N, C-alpha and C positions, 0 to 999 in steps of 0.2 A: 366135412373136411377130412381129406384122407391122411394116412399116418405120416407121410412125408411132410405135408404142410404142417401138421401139428408138431412135429419134431422140430422144424425150422423155427416155428414161434417160440416153442419152449426154450430153444438155445438162445434166441434173441432176447427173451424176457429174463433169462438167467444172466445176461450180460457176458456170455462166455466168449473168451478170447484165446485162440490157439496159442500155445507156447511156442515162441520162435527159437530156432537153433542158436547155439552160442556162437555168434559171429561179432566179436567185439572190436570196435574201433578206438576206443577210450578217447573220443573227442577229437581224433586226428582228422583234419581237413584235407590232408595230402591226397593227391589223386590215387596213390597206391600205398599199401602197407607192405614193408619188407621185413622178413624175418629170416635170420641166419646170415652168413657171410662166407666168402672165400670158395664157394663151390664152383665158380666159373673164373676165378682169378688166374690170369695169364692164358686162358683158353684161346686157341686160334681156330678151332673146329668144335662142332657140337653134334650130338646125335639127337634126333627127335623121335622119341619112341611112342608118343601119344599126342595127339591134337584132337580134341573132342569138342563138338559144337552141340549144345543141348538146345532144344526148343520147348518152351513152356506152351502146352495146349490147353491146359485147364487150370484155373485158379480160383480160390474162394477167399476173399479178403473181408476182414471185419474191423469195425472200430468198437471202442468201449462205449458204454452208456454215457450219455452226455447231458442229462438233465432234460429240460424242455418245458412246455406249458403245462402249469399245474402239477409239476413233478412227474408228468407222464410223457409218453412218446420217445423217451430217452434211451430205449434198449439199443441193442447192437445193430449197426447198420451193416449190411452184408452185400456184397457184390459177387456174383458168379459169373465168371468170363471164360468163353471157350473160343478157340481159333479153329476155324475149318478152312478147308481148301489148299492145304499145304501137302503137296505130294512127296513121297520118298525121293523122287528125282530132283524136286526143288531143294530139299534138304541136302541132298548129296551135292548138288552144284554150289551151294553156299559153303559147305565144309571144305570142298576142293578149292574154292576161291580164296577162302580165308587162309588155308594152308600155304597156297602158292604165295600169297602176299606176304606171310610171315618169313618164308624161306627167302623170298627176294629182299626183304629188309634185313634179315640176318646177314646175307651176302653183301649187301651194300655197306654193312657196318664192319666188314672185314672178317666175317666168321664163315668158315666153310662147313656146310651141312653134309654129313656123312649119308651115303646112299642108303636108303631104308632096306633094300633088298640085303645089302652086306651086313647091316645091323642085325636084322632078325635072322640071318644065317648063322650068327655067332653061337657057339655052344652055350654060353651063358643066358641066352634067350631061347633055348630049345623049348621051353614051356614058359611063355611070358605071362600066363594067367590072364589072358584077355578074353573079350567077348565078341560075338559076332553081331553087328549092327542090323537093325535099330535096337537100341537098349532102352527100354521104357522103365522109368522109375517114378514111384510115389514120392514126392519130395515135400519137405517143410521149407517155406520160403521166409526170408527175414523180415518181411513186411507183415509178418502176423497172419500167415495164410498157409494153406496147403495147396498142392498142385500136383499136376502130372507132366513130365518132361520126357522128350525122346532124344537120345544122344546118337549122333552120327560121327564118323571118322572119315578122313580123306581117303580117297580110293587107292593112293599109293601105299598106305599102311596097311599091313596084312590083317591086323586085329585091333580091336577098340580096348585100350587099357585105361582103367581108372585107378588112381591112387588114393590112399586115405586123405580124406578132406576135399576131394574133388566134388563130392555131392553129399547132401544132408538127406539121407533116405527117411521115408516115413512108412512104418509098417514092416511086417515080417519079411516081405519080399526082398528087403535090402540086406538081410543078414548074409545071404550068400555072396553078394556083390561086395559087402565089407570084407569078407574073408579073402576073396579074390584080390581085393585092392591091396591088403597087407602083404600077400604073397608076390604080387606084381612089383611092389616097392623093393622087395629083396632082390628079385631077378634084375631089375633095371640097375640097382646099386652094384650088383656083381658085374654087370656089363661095363658100367662106367669105370670100375677099377680095372678090369681086364683090358679094356681098349684104350684107357688113360685119357678119356674124353668126358666132359659133362653130358648128362643125359636129361633132355628137356621133356616135361609133360605139361601140355596146356589144356585147359577146360574153360570153355565159355558157355554161359547160359543166357540165352536171348528171350527177353520178354516182349510181348505184343501189346500189353495193355498200359503198363507203367503207371499203375494206379497210385495216388497220393497217399501219404502217410496220414495217421489220424488227425493231425493238426490242420489239414486242408479240408476235413469234412464238415458238412453243415447239416443242420436238421432236414433240409430239403432233399438230401440224397448224397451221392458220391460222385465225384468228378472222375471220369475215366478217359485218358487220353489214348490215342491210336498210333503213337509213335512206336518205333522199335529201339530197344536198349540192351546193352550187355549189362546184366545184372550184377551189382556190386556185392562182394562178399562171397559170391558163388562162381566167380570167374577169377581163374588165377593160373599162375605158372610155378611149377616146381622144378628146380635144377638140382639133380643128384651129381655131386662132384666125384671124381676119381679119387680124391683125397678123403673121401667118407663124409665130406661136409654137405649140407642141404641148405638151399635157399628157397623160400617161398615168397612170391610177389602176389598180392591179391589186390584186385580193384577195390579202391576205397570208396569210389564215387562211380556212379553208373556212367556208361558211354552211350549217348542217346542220339538218334537221328530222326528228324522230323521229315515227313513226306506223305505222299498219297500211296500208302502201302496196303491199306485194308479198308473194308467198309464195315462200319460198326452199326449195330441195331440193338434196340432194347428188345430182348427176347423173353421178357417176363410175360406170363399169362395173364388174362384178365382176372382169372380166379385168384392168383397170387396177389394182385394189386388190391382186389376187393377185400380179401381175407385181412391183409395188413391194414387196410384203412379201417375196417370195422374193429380190429383188435386195438388200434391206436385211440379211436373214439371211445371204446369201451374202458381202456386204461384211464382216459382223461375223466370220465365219469366217476369212476371208482376213486381216483384221487380227489376229485371234488367232494365226494362223500366221506372222505376221511380214510379210506382204504388205500394205503400207499403200497408201493413195492411192485405194482404191475407196470413194467417198462418194456414196451413192445417196440421193436425197431422195425426197419424196412429191409426187404431183400429184393434185390434186382438182378436180373440175368442179362448179360450182354454177350451177344455173338459177334465175332469178327471173322470176316471172310477175306482171306488173303488174295490180293490182286497179282495174278502170275506176271512175272517179270519185275514189277515194281517191288514185290516183297523180297525177292532174292536180291535185288540190287541194294535195297535198304539194309537187309540183314548182313550181307557181305560188307557193306561200308561200315557199318557198326563194329564188326569183327576187326576190320582193317584199322579202325581207330584205336581198338583195344591193343592191337598188334603194335602200334606206335609206342605205347606205354610200356609193353612188356620188352620189346627189343631195346628201348632206351635204358631200361633197368640193367639189362645184360651188359650193355656197353659200359655203364657207370660202375657195374660191380667188377669188370675185368681189370 
């Protein structure tokens, strides 16, 4: 058994569960959570300084130990999922389509969107503290997992801006991004005050596996769906008002689209399966002999291959549904 498999089994036996980021809903079942007010009150036009679409490409999800036969077998169940076949061109087309849909819906709601070229030519945005895409971030996910995501911006925006709270970074690589996010918030606030219009920042995170929360897991394994969803808690809109007020609208529930978007296959090796089966049997024997505490779980690897054309259509549709909710909130807050 190599070091990697030994480590996986040790983690499962310990019942380790990654700490989720602080994204609290307080039992609220509303589609969105709104914090703040008056940032867009009375607005007839807005500036869009950031519109980010993130794509999760890797995630590792775990459940807690759940008991089991003879007190064994109940260690953490893990699913390691990866998405392949999504090219930069595919991501760009999704970001462009989602942005165009957002602008069209703002216009239909009676809001004029300022020309991005004019916005970023303003002195207040001489240094917007943005990034050049693609921006790759190691992230912590609400569902008790870690993952890797790549963020893109629409072609029409000159830089990719992330504000504080737009992502929950994992590891040292996020320190610089967090610093830039704080500085970008100041730059956008200055522009809002100087121009007299609210500035919008939108960030969506698209998941490809939509794995179930712990209550849906069973001893036999872990159900993994292949739909596309805009992830709740990590998809949000921030409006910075010219009056210094801020409104944040966060998706409280995921926006999901079913369809033939990816091919899924179990990528677990025979060695992984054999090792886990042997560990579970060994744990059961030890429990029967009175030696408790050895609780081995299962680890499965899933690989999702995007279907070109279908994947872009599904992701853009999910983002468009999220746009409906965001624009609806702007209208209600005016």
